[in-house]
ZADO-787935 format. One record per atom (N, C-alpha, C): residue in one letter; z, y, x. Coordinates in pm, whole numbers, plus 50000, padded with zeros to 5 digits. Layout:
+---+-------+-------+-------+
: r :     w :     v :     u :
+---+-------+-------+-------+
: a :     Z :     Y :     X :
...
+---+-------+-------+-------+
***
This chain:
+---+-------+-------+-------+
: r :     w :     v :     u :
+---+-------+-------+-------+
: x : 10025 : 23710 : 95575 :
: x : 09914 : 23713 : 95667 :
: x : 09845 : 23576 : 95671 :
: x : 09928 : 23468 : 95679 :
: x : 09872 : 23333 : 95685 :
: x : 09791 : 23303 : 95559 :
: x : 09839 : 23350 : 95442 :
: x : 09768 : 23326 : 95317 :
: x : 09634 : 23400 : 95316 :
: x : 09630 : 23521 : 95367 :
: x : 09507 : 23599 : 95374 :
: x : 09404 : 23529 : 95462 :
: x : 09448 : 23477 : 95576 :
: x : 09358 : 23406 : 95667 :
: x : 09304 : 23282 : 95597 :
: x : 09387 : 23209 : 95524 :
: x : 09343 : 23089 : 95452 :
: x : 09240 : 23123 : 95346 :
: x : 09261 : 23231 : 95273 :
: x : 09166 : 23272 : 95169 :
: x : 09033 : 23310 : 95233 :
: x : 09037 : 23385 : 95342 :
: x : 08913 : 23424 : 95411 :
: x : 08842 : 23301 : 95464 :
: x : 08917 : 23207 : 95521 :
: x : 08855 : 23084 : 95574 :
: x : 08791 : 23004 : 95461 :
: x : 08858 : 22994 : 95348 :
: x : 08803 : 22918 : 95234 :
: x : 08677 : 22986 : 95181 :
: x : 08679 : 23118 : 95173 :
: x : 08561 : 23191 : 95125 :
: x : 08445 : 23173 : 95222 :
: x : 08472 : 23174 : 95350 :
: x : 08368 : 23156 : 95451 :
: x : 08304 : 23018 : 95439 :
: x : 08387 : 22914 : 95423 :
: x : 08336 : 22778 : 95408 :
: x : 08252 : 22767 : 95280 :
: x : 08298 : 22826 : 95170 :
: x : 08224 : 22820 : 95044 :
: x : 08090 : 22892 : 95056 :
: x : 08090 : 23008 : 95119 :
: x : 07967 : 23084 : 95137 :
: x : 07870 : 23008 : 95227 :
: x : 07917 : 22953 : 95335 :
: x : 07832 : 22877 : 95426 :
: x : 07773 : 22756 : 95355 :
: x : 07852 : 22689 : 95274 :
: x : 07804 : 22573 : 95200 :
: x : 07696 : 22610 : 95101 :
: x : 07712 : 22723 : 95032 :
: x : 07610 : 22763 : 94935 :
: x : 07482 : 22806 : 95004 :
: x : 07492 : 22867 : 95121 :
: x : 07372 : 22905 : 95195 :
: x : 07298 : 22783 : 95247 :
: x : 07371 : 22683 : 95289 :
: x : 07308 : 22562 : 95341 :
: x : 07245 : 22481 : 95228 :
: x : 07306 : 22482 : 95111 :
: x : 07253 : 22404 : 94999 :
: x : 07121 : 22460 : 94949 :
: x : 07101 : 22588 : 94967 :
: x : 06976 : 22650 : 94924 :
: x : 06975 : 22666 : 94774 :
: x : 06872 : 22727 : 94726 :
: x : 06858 : 22750 : 94584 :
: x : 06719 : 22803 : 94559 :
: x : 06696 : 22861 : 94444 :
: x : 06563 : 22910 : 94413 :
: x : 06509 : 23009 : 94514 :
: x : 06594 : 23094 : 94569 :
: x : 06545 : 23193 : 94664 :
: x : 06497 : 23130 : 94793 :
: x : 06548 : 23012 : 94827 :
: x : 06507 : 22950 : 94952 :
: x : 06416 : 22829 : 94928 :
: x : 06367 : 22814 : 94804 :
: x : 06279 : 22701 : 94774 :
: x : 06153 : 22710 : 94859 :
: x : 06114 : 22597 : 94916 :
: x : 05997 : 22593 : 95004 :
: x : 05869 : 22605 : 94924 :
: x : 05771 : 22671 : 94982 :
: x : 05639 : 22678 : 94923 :
: x : 05575 : 22541 : 94935 :
: x : 05515 : 22490 : 94827 :
: x : 05454 : 22357 : 94837 :
: x : 05339 : 22360 : 94937 :
: x : 05321 : 22254 : 95015 :
: x : 05214 : 22254 : 95115 :
: x : 05075 : 22259 : 95052 :
: x : 05055 : 22195 : 94937 :
: x : 04928 : 22201 : 94866 :
: x : 04947 : 22292 : 94746 :
: x : 04874 : 22403 : 94743 :
: x : 04895 : 22502 : 94637 :
: x : 04767 : 22582 : 94614 :
: x : 04769 : 22658 : 94505 :
: x : 04659 : 22750 : 94481 :
: x : 04662 : 22860 : 94585 :
: x : 04546 : 22896 : 94634 :
: x : 04535 : 23005 : 94729 :
: x : 04480 : 23129 : 94661 :
: x : 04391 : 23111 : 94565 :
: x : 04335 : 23226 : 94497 :
: x : 04247 : 23183 : 94381 :
: x : 04200 : 23284 : 94308 :
: x : 04110 : 23259 : 94195 :
: x : 04019 : 23380 : 94179 :
: x : 03893 : 23355 : 94157 :
: x : 03801 : 23460 : 94113 :
: x : 03764 : 23423 : 93970 :
: x : 03834 : 23485 : 93877 :
: x : 03823 : 23446 : 93736 :
: x : 03723 : 23531 : 93660 :
: x : 03672 : 23636 : 93720 :
: x : 03569 : 23719 : 93658 :
: x : 03458 : 23733 : 93761 :
: x : 03354 : 23651 : 93749 :
: x : 03248 : 23654 : 93850 :
: x : 03183 : 23792 : 93853 :
: x : 03146 : 23838 : 93972 :
: x : 03084 : 23970 : 93983 :
: x : 02954 : 23979 : 93903 :
: x : 02924 : 24097 : 93853 :
: x : 02801 : 24118 : 93777 :
: x : 02820 : 24085 : 93631 :
: x : 02707 : 24073 : 93561 :
: x : 02714 : 24044 : 93418 :
: x : 02740 : 23896 : 93395 :
: x : 02813 : 23867 : 93291 :
: x : 02843 : 23728 : 93255 :
: x : 02727 : 23671 : 93175 :
: x : 02624 : 23625 : 93245 :
: x : 02503 : 23576 : 93179 :
: x : 02494 : 23424 : 93177 :
: x : 02597 : 23356 : 93221 :
: x : 02608 : 23210 : 93225 :
: x : 02501 : 23144 : 93312 :
: x : 02441 : 23219 : 93403 :
: x : 02352 : 23155 : 93501 :
: x : 02439 : 23070 : 93592 :
: x : 02380 : 22971 : 93656 :
: x : 02458 : 22884 : 93744 :
: x : 02518 : 22965 : 93859 :
: x : 02445 : 23065 : 93908 :
: x : 02498 : 23151 : 94015 :
: x : 02623 : 23223 : 93967 :
: x : 02617 : 23280 : 93847 :
: x : 02732 : 23351 : 93792 :
: x : 02849 : 23255 : 93769 :
: x : 02820 : 23138 : 93714 :
: x : 02926 : 23039 : 93690 :
: x : 02992 : 22997 : 93821 :
: x : 02914 : 22981 : 93928 :
: x : 02971 : 22937 : 94055 :
: x : 03043 : 23048 : 94130 :
: x : 03023 : 23173 : 94086 :
: x : 03101 : 23282 : 94142 :
: x : 03237 : 23296 : 94075 :
: x : 03263 : 23209 : 93981 :
: x : 03396 : 23193 : 93921 :
: x : 03455 : 23068 : 93985 :
: x : 03574 : 23080 : 94046 :
: x : 03632 : 22967 : 94119 :
: x : 03782 : 22981 : 94132 :
: x : 03846 : 22870 : 94166 :
: x : 03984 : 22868 : 94213 :
: x : 03982 : 22798 : 94348 :
: x : 04075 : 22836 : 94435 :
: x : 04081 : 22771 : 94566 :
: x : 04220 : 22715 : 94592 :
: x : 04222 : 22607 : 94667 :
: x : 04346 : 22542 : 94708 :
: x : 04360 : 22556 : 94859 :
: x : 04482 : 22557 : 94907 :
: x : 04509 : 22557 : 95050 :
: x : 04616 : 22452 : 95078 :
: x : 04602 : 22385 : 95190 :
: x : 04699 : 22285 : 95234 :
: x : 04764 : 22337 : 95361 :
: x : 04886 : 22384 : 95350 :
: x : 04958 : 22435 : 95468 :
: x : 05044 : 22327 : 95532 :
: x : 05038 : 22207 : 95480 :
: x : 05116 : 22096 : 95535 :
: x : 05054 : 22041 : 95664 :
: x : 05126 : 21953 : 95726 :
: x : 05081 : 21895 : 95854 :
: x : 04999 : 21768 : 95835 :
: x : 04980 : 21725 : 95711 :
: x : 04899 : 21606 : 95682 :
: x : 04789 : 21640 : 95583 :
: x : 04672 : 21582 : 95605 :
: x : 04562 : 21597 : 95509 :
: x : 04603 : 21532 : 95378 :
: x : 04547 : 21581 : 95266 :
: x : 04580 : 21529 : 95134 :
: x : 04452 : 21483 : 95065 :
: x : 04449 : 21357 : 95023 :
: x : 04337 : 21307 : 94945 :
: x : 04364 : 21345 : 94800 :
: x : 04270 : 21415 : 94737 :
: x : 04288 : 21467 : 94602 :
: x : 04242 : 21372 : 94493 :
: x : 04208 : 21249 : 94526 :
: x : 04159 : 21154 : 94427 :
: x : 04258 : 21140 : 94312 :
: x : 04212 : 21173 : 94190 :
: x : 04298 : 21164 : 94072 :
: x : 04375 : 21292 : 94041 :
: x : 04378 : 21389 : 94131 :
: x : 04443 : 21517 : 94105 :
: x : 04361 : 21592 : 93999 :
: x : 04427 : 21682 : 93926 :
: x : 04357 : 21760 : 93825 :
: x : 04390 : 21909 : 93837 :
: x : 04297 : 21989 : 93792 :
: x : 04318 : 22131 : 93770 :
: x : 04278 : 22157 : 93626 :
: x : 04361 : 22232 : 93553 :
: x : 04328 : 22266 : 93415 :
: x : 04368 : 22408 : 93386 :
: x : 04317 : 22461 : 93277 :
: x : 04352 : 22596 : 93232 :
: x : 04441 : 22586 : 93108 :
: x : 04477 : 22703 : 93053 :
: x : 04563 : 22706 : 92934 :
: x : 04498 : 22638 : 92814 :
: x : 04365 : 22644 : 92805 :
: x : 04294 : 22583 : 92693 :
: x : 04272 : 22433 : 92714 :
: x : 04325 : 22380 : 92821 :
: x : 04320 : 22237 : 92856 :
: x : 04182 : 22188 : 92900 :
: x : 04097 : 22280 : 92950 :
: x : 03976 : 22235 : 93019 :
: x : 04025 : 22171 : 93149 :
: x : 03986 : 22048 : 93174 :
: x : 04043 : 21974 : 93287 :
: x : 03934 : 21925 : 93381 :
: x : 03957 : 21948 : 93511 :
: x : 03871 : 21895 : 93616 :
: x : 03951 : 21789 : 93691 :
: x : 03892 : 21671 : 93708 :
: x : 03959 : 21563 : 93782 :
: x : 03884 : 21540 : 93913 :
: x : 03958 : 21548 : 94022 :
: x : 03899 : 21528 : 94154 :
: x : 03869 : 21381 : 94178 :
: x : 03760 : 21359 : 94247 :
: x : 03727 : 21227 : 94299 :
: x : 03779 : 21217 : 94442 :
: x : 03716 : 21135 : 94519 :
: x : 03760 : 21109 : 94656 :
: x : 03720 : 21223 : 94749 :
: x : 03809 : 21320 : 94765 :
: x : 03787 : 21432 : 94857 :
: x : 03921 : 21462 : 94923 :
: x : 03915 : 21495 : 95051 :
: x : 04037 : 21523 : 95127 :
: x : 04037 : 21668 : 95170 :
: x : 04151 : 21732 : 95156 :
: x : 04168 : 21869 : 95204 :
: x : 04246 : 21863 : 95335 :
: x : 04191 : 21923 : 95437 :
: x : 04247 : 21916 : 95571 :
: x : 04387 : 21977 : 95577 :
: x : 04462 : 21937 : 95678 :
: x : 04597 : 21989 : 95702 :
: x : 04589 : 22127 : 95769 :
: x : 04704 : 22191 : 95779 :
: x : 04721 : 22314 : 95857 :
: x : 04625 : 22426 : 95817 :
: x : 04618 : 22453 : 95689 :
: x : 04537 : 22565 : 95640 :
: x : 04402 : 22527 : 95584 :
: x : 04377 : 22397 : 95565 :
: x : 04250 : 22354 : 95505 :
: x : 04236 : 22412 : 95366 :
: x : 04113 : 22453 : 95330 :
: x : 04089 : 22513 : 95199 :
: x : 03979 : 22439 : 95127 :
: x : 03985 : 22446 : 94995 :
: x : 03884 : 22386 : 94909 :
: x : 03863 : 22478 : 94790 :
: x : 03736 : 22500 : 94752 :
: x : 03701 : 22583 : 94638 :
: x : 03648 : 22495 : 94526 :
: x : 03695 : 22519 : 94404 :
: x : 03643 : 22453 : 94285 :
: x : 03566 : 22558 : 94206 :
: x : 03433 : 22546 : 94206 :
: x : 03344 : 22638 : 94136 :
: x : 03321 : 22587 : 93993 :
: x : 03300 : 22677 : 93901 :
: x : 03284 : 22642 : 93760 :
: x : 03152 : 22572 : 93730 :
: x : 03042 : 22618 : 93790 :
: x : 02909 : 22568 : 93756 :
: x : 02873 : 22436 : 93821 :
: x : 02742 : 22415 : 93835 :
: x : 02688 : 22291 : 93891 :
: x : 02653 : 22311 : 94037 :
: x : 02661 : 22204 : 94115 :
: x : 02626 : 22209 : 94256 :
: x : 02648 : 22074 : 94319 :
: x : 02626 : 22067 : 94448 :
: x : 02646 : 21943 : 94523 :
: x : 02784 : 21946 : 94587 :
: x : 02868 : 21851 : 94548 :
: x : 03003 : 21846 : 94602 :
: x : 03000 : 21820 : 94752 :
: x : 03085 : 21892 : 94824 :
: x : 03100 : 21875 : 94967 :
: x : 03247 : 21869 : 95002 :
: x : 03278 : 21880 : 95130 :
: x : 03417 : 21869 : 95174 :
: x : 03499 : 21994 : 95145 :
: x : 03433 : 22110 : 95131 :
: x : 03507 : 22234 : 95105 :
: x : 03475 : 22297 : 94970 :
: x : 03370 : 22250 : 94906 :
: x : 03330 : 22305 : 94777 :
: x : 03309 : 22191 : 94677 :
: x : 03373 : 22205 : 94561 :
: x : 03357 : 22111 : 94451 :
: x : 03306 : 22189 : 94331 :
: x : 03238 : 22119 : 94240 :
: x : 03174 : 22184 : 94126 :
: x : 03216 : 22118 : 93996 :
: x : 03266 : 22201 : 93903 :
: x : 03315 : 22156 : 93773 :
: x : 03200 : 22100 : 93691 :
: x : 03082 : 22161 : 93702 :
: x : 02966 : 22116 : 93626 :
: x : 02960 : 22175 : 93487 :
: x : 03033 : 22282 : 93463 :
: x : 03038 : 22343 : 93331 :
: x : 02922 : 22441 : 93311 :
: x : 02873 : 22449 : 93189 :
: x : 02774 : 22548 : 93152 :
: x : 02838 : 22671 : 93089 :
: x : 02970 : 22673 : 93082 :
: x : 03046 : 22786 : 93027 :
: x : 03155 : 22826 : 93126 :
: x : 03198 : 22951 : 93116 :
: x : 03308 : 22998 : 93200 :
: x : 03436 : 22925 : 93159 :
: x : 03519 : 22897 : 93257 :
: x : 03647 : 22829 : 93232 :
: x : 03762 : 22930 : 93225 :
: x : 03766 : 23021 : 93321 :
: x : 03882 : 23109 : 93339 :
: x : 03864 : 23237 : 93258 :
: x : 03966 : 23272 : 93180 :
: x : 03962 : 23392 : 93096 :
: x : 03984 : 23516 : 93180 :
: x : 03897 : 23615 : 93161 :
: x : 03905 : 23740 : 93237 :
: x : 04030 : 23821 : 93205 :
: x : 04081 : 23808 : 93084 :
: x : 04195 : 23889 : 93044 :
: x : 04329 : 23818 : 93063 :
: x : 04327 : 23703 : 93128 :
: x : 04452 : 23634 : 93160 :
: x : 04439 : 23485 : 93136 :
: x : 04492 : 23408 : 93227 :
: x : 04486 : 23263 : 93216 :
: x : 04586 : 23205 : 93316 :
: x : 04600 : 23075 : 93313 :
: x : 04683 : 23004 : 93410 :
: x : 04610 : 22879 : 93454 :
: x : 04610 : 22855 : 93585 :
: x : 04556 : 22731 : 93641 :
: x : 04674 : 22642 : 93677 :
: x : 04662 : 22514 : 93645 :
: x : 04768 : 22416 : 93671 :
: x : 04712 : 22309 : 93765 :
: x : 04785 : 22278 : 93871 :
: x : 04748 : 22173 : 93965 :
: x : 04846 : 22058 : 93948 :
: x : 04792 : 21938 : 93922 :
: x : 04876 : 21818 : 93908 :
: x : 04825 : 21710 : 94001 :
: x : 04917 : 21628 : 94051 :
: x : 04876 : 21517 : 94136 :
: x : 04831 : 21400 : 94049 :
: x : 04792 : 21290 : 94113 :
: x : 04738 : 21174 : 94041 :
: x : 04840 : 21112 : 93946 :
: x : 04968 : 21133 : 93971 :
: x : 05074 : 21081 : 93883 :
: x : 05103 : 21175 : 93766 :
: x : 05040 : 21292 : 93765 :
: x : 05062 : 21388 : 93658 :
: x : 05171 : 21489 : 93685 :
: x : 05231 : 21485 : 93804 :
: x : 05335 : 21581 : 93839 :
: x : 05273 : 21716 : 93871 :
: x : 05324 : 21820 : 93806 :
: x : 05272 : 21954 : 93832 :
: x : 05316 : 22000 : 93970 :
: x : 05221 : 22040 : 94053 :
: x : 05249 : 22084 : 94189 :
: x : 05252 : 22236 : 94203 :
: x : 05167 : 22305 : 94126 :
: x : 05160 : 22449 : 94140 :
: x : 05090 : 22508 : 94017 :
: x : 05111 : 22638 : 93996 :
: x : 05040 : 22714 : 93893 :
: x : 04993 : 22845 : 93954 :
: x : 04890 : 22900 : 93894 :
: x : 04839 : 23031 : 93933 :
: x : 04808 : 23105 : 93804 :
: x : 04876 : 23217 : 93780 :
: x : 04859 : 23292 : 93656 :
: x : 04814 : 23434 : 93686 :
: x : 04738 : 23491 : 93593 :
: x : 04695 : 23630 : 93608 :
: x : 04677 : 23692 : 93471 :
: x : 04687 : 23822 : 93468 :
: x : 04651 : 23903 : 93352 :
: x : 04522 : 23972 : 93390 :
: x : 04484 : 24074 : 93314 :
: x : 04361 : 24145 : 93348 :
: x : 04387 : 24229 : 93472 :
: x : 04313 : 24201 : 93578 :
: x : 04325 : 24275 : 93704 :
: x : 04185 : 24311 : 93750 :
: x : 04159 : 24292 : 93877 :
: x : 04030 : 24329 : 93935 :
: x : 03928 : 24216 : 93928 :
: x : 03967 : 24099 : 93877 :
: x : 03874 : 23988 : 93870 :
: x : 03902 : 23882 : 93974 :
: x : 03990 : 23911 : 94069 :
: x : 04025 : 23814 : 94172 :
: x : 04172 : 23828 : 94204 :
: x : 04237 : 23716 : 94231 :
: x : 04376 : 23718 : 94272 :
: x : 04393 : 23625 : 94391 :
: x : 04483 : 23658 : 94481 :
: x : 04505 : 23579 : 94602 :
: x : 04646 : 23524 : 94606 :
: x : 04688 : 23480 : 94721 :
: x : 04819 : 23417 : 94740 :
: x : 04925 : 23490 : 94656 :
: x : 05009 : 23412 : 94595 :
: x : 05112 : 23467 : 94510 :
: x : 05064 : 23476 : 94366 :
: x : 04963 : 23396 : 94335 :
: x : 04900 : 23396 : 94202 :
: x : 04998 : 23420 : 94094 :
+---+-------+-------+-------+
***
């Protein structure tokens, strides 16, 4: 009986330790991450600036501190790269959209300045890296409805 109690106690301690240590299933969602992508702009793909700007990726900051994106990059599988200048994304749900075409950069909307589409309609991946080059998040899709949201 004493041996059985010892085995149960040891198993309980081991199980509790593994639950506290965490693992992939309990990995925290990064505070700054992709929120969504509209990779197939509505209507015909005529490369007008309106059509290009209806193609976008968005970021969300769920952290408690604002994040300055200066030097951060977003790129696709083909290595088209956008480098952020001095722009801050607000804390606690702040969002920012990166549009493909040309426009006037503001606090919530940034413009790649491209005359061509960046994101492939039949599947692509967006990569977010900080100023040091560390990958923070990815957003991948195959052919779907043209837009994908949280859980990219």
